[in-house]
C-alpha positions as CSV (number, residue, x, y, z in Angstrom):
1,X,173.7,39.9,-67.5
2,X,170.1,40.8,-67.4
3,X,168.7,43.7,-69.6
4,X,165.3,45.1,-68.6
5,X,163.4,47.4,-70.9
6,X,161.2,49.7,-68.9
7,X,159.4,53.1,-68.8
8,X,160.5,56.5,-67.7
9,X,158.3,56.2,-64.6
10,X,160.1,53.0,-63.4
11,X,163.6,54.1,-64.2
12,X,162.9,57.5,-62.5
13,X,162.1,55.5,-59.3
14,X,165.3,53.4,-59.6
15,X,167.4,56.5,-60.4
16,X,166.1,58.1,-57.2
17,X,166.7,55.0,-55.1
18,X,170.2,54.2,-56.3
19,X,171.6,57.6,-57.4
20,X,169.4,60.0,-55.4
21,X,168.4,61.7,-58.7
22,X,164.6,62.2,-58.9
23,X,164.3,62.2,-62.7
24,X,164.3,59.6,-65.5
25,X,167.4,58.6,-67.3
26,X,168.1,56.6,-70.4
27,X,170.0,53.8,-68.8
28,X,171.2,52.5,-65.4
29,X,173.9,49.9,-65.0
30,X,174.4,47.7,-61.9
31,X,177.8,46.1,-61.9
32,X,178.2,42.7,-60.2
33,X,182.0,42.4,-60.6
34,X,184.4,44.5,-58.7
35,X,186.7,46.4,-61.0
36,X,190.1,48.1,-60.3
37,X,192.2,50.3,-62.5
38,X,194.2,47.2,-63.5
39,X,191.1,45.2,-64.5
40,X,189.0,47.9,-66.4
41,X,188.0,46.4,-69.7
42,X,190.2,43.2,-69.3
43,X,188.0,40.5,-70.8
44,X,189.8,37.8,-68.7
45,X,188.7,39.5,-65.5
46,X,185.1,39.1,-66.5
47,X,185.2,35.7,-68.2
48,X,182.5,33.4,-66.9
49,X,181.1,36.0,-64.5
50,X,177.7,37.7,-64.3
51,X,178.6,41.3,-65.3
52,X,175.6,42.9,-63.7
53,X,172.2,44.2,-64.8
54,X,171.0,47.0,-67.1
55,X,167.8,49.0,-67.0
56,X,166.9,50.9,-70.2
57,X,164.0,53.3,-70.5
58,X,162.3,52.7,-73.8
59,X,160.5,56.0,-73.5
60,X,163.8,57.9,-73.3
61,X,165.4,55.7,-76.0
62,X,162.6,56.5,-78.3
63,X,162.9,60.2,-77.6
64,X,166.7,60.1,-78.2
65,X,166.4,58.1,-81.4
66,X,163.8,60.5,-82.8
67,X,166.0,63.5,-81.9
68,X,169.0,61.9,-83.6
69,X,167.1,60.7,-86.6
70,X,168.1,57.0,-86.0
71,X,166.1,53.9,-85.4
72,X,165.0,52.8,-81.9
73,X,166.9,49.5,-82.4
74,X,170.1,51.4,-83.0
75,X,169.6,53.6,-79.9
76,X,168.8,50.7,-77.7
77,X,171.8,48.8,-79.0
78,X,174.0,51.9,-78.3
79,X,172.6,52.0,-74.7
80,X,173.4,48.3,-74.2
81,X,177.0,48.9,-75.4
82,X,177.3,51.9,-73.2
83,X,176.1,50.0,-70.2
84,X,178.3,47.0,-70.8
85,X,181.3,49.3,-70.9
86,X,180.1,50.7,-67.5
87,X,179.8,47.2,-66.2
88,X,183.4,46.5,-67.3
89,X,184.6,49.6,-65.3
90,X,184.7,52.3,-68.0
91,X,183.3,55.8,-67.1
92,X,182.9,59.2,-68.7
93,X,183.5,61.5,-65.7
94,X,186.4,63.2,-67.3
95,X,187.0,64.4,-70.9
96,X,189.7,61.8,-71.4
97,X,187.4,59.0,-70.1
98,X,184.5,60.3,-72.2
99,X,186.6,60.3,-75.4
100,X,187.9,56.8,-74.7
101,X,184.4,55.5,-74.0
102,X,183.0,57.2,-77.1
103,X,185.7,55.5,-79.2
104,X,184.9,52.1,-77.8
105,X,181.1,52.7,-78.2
106,X,181.5,53.7,-81.9
107,X,183.8,50.8,-82.7
108,X,181.4,48.3,-81.1
109,X,178.3,49.8,-82.7
110,X,180.0,49.7,-86.2
111,X,180.9,46.0,-85.7
112,X,177.5,44.8,-84.6
113,X,174.8,47.1,-85.9
114,X,173.4,45.9,-89.2
115,X,170.2,47.6,-90.1
116,X,167.6,45.3,-91.6
117,X,166.5,46.1,-95.2
118,X,162.9,47.1,-95.3
119,X,160.8,44.5,-97.1
120,X,163.2,41.6,-96.3
């Protein structure tokens, strides 16, 4: 998996090319592994495979972090988790999918986000 941190201008171009949406977004995921309803989220399906690639707009991440009163590192980590879930076949097109994905995001973020103490 490759993660590229970029600008609003670059991600806007990519969003237009790949999704026909001519505006910046916070993150784009490009899956490399085919997923079916039976393989969504199944770790064994993805073992040893290149999941895909992720583009994250640091401009947008900074705006979102500021709006939520959280650190940029926490927002970027959240976007990485969100994207990895997309690469594994999860989506948020329906309310049920959205709630499921939010639960997974929250669980993962709580497990791996450890803010650094200032001064250490």
